[in-house]
N, C-alpha and C positions, 0 to 999 in steps of 0.2 A: 788524355792530353794533356798539358797542367796547362792554364793561363797566369797569368805573372801578374797580377791586381797591383806591386808596387807603385807608387806614379813613378812619371815620367821627371829628377827632378833637374834639368835642365829645363824642363817646360815653365815648370816653380817656376827657379831662377830667370829666366826671361820676359816669365811674363808681371814677375814682381820688376825686374831692372825695369822694361819697358813703361808701367804707373808710374812710379820715383822719376820717370825721364819726362816720362808727360807729363807729371806736377811740377816740377819744378823748368819749363820750361813756358807753362802755362804764368810760373806765380809772382819770376823772379820781373817779367815784364810788369806783367798788372801792378807791383811793389816799385815797380821804376814812375811806374802811368803817376801812380798811385799817395810818393813822395811828391813828388814833382808840384800836385797840384798841395796836395797840402804846405808842403813849405815853403814849394817853390828852388830854383838852385842856391841855396843860400852855402857859405861852406862848410854847413855841415850835413849837408844831400848827401856826397857821398857815404858816411859815415850813418847817417837816417835810416837810409834805401838797402845797404848790405844787410841791417840789425833788425832792419823790417821784415825783409826778403829770408831773413835767415830760417825769424824764429817761426814767421808766417809757414814757410817752410815744414820747418817737422814739426810744428802744429797738424798741418795739413795730412799728412805722412795715412800717419795712423786712422785721421777719419774716413781721409778714404780711402785705404782700408778695410772697417768700419762699416762703409755708408755701400759700398762695390754690392755687396749684398742683398741689401734694400732698393735698392735700383734696378741690382739686374729683376727681382722679383717684377718691379715697376713695367718694364719696359715688355716683360714675360705676360703678363696682367692684360699690360694696354695692346700689345701685339694679336692677343688673343680674341681679345672684346673686336677686333679689328674687324681680325678675318671668322674673324664667330659669326661677325655685323654682314658679312658680303655676302 
């Protein structure tokens, strides 16, 4: 019996898209609030907000993908410690 060990590309694409969309949905409201706090609703608000949100999202996407394996290992270690302690 031959077992296909190739990754399921649709699952990979789904995971990447879901991660990017989560990041965008979290990033834009955060940038909106921080821009409002920092410059208030001035004439330049939309320009400042969109610029900040786009730059922040472009920077956050690769950082999230680099940090995810570290976060997964950290969570696994915490869960193992909790499970081993009971």
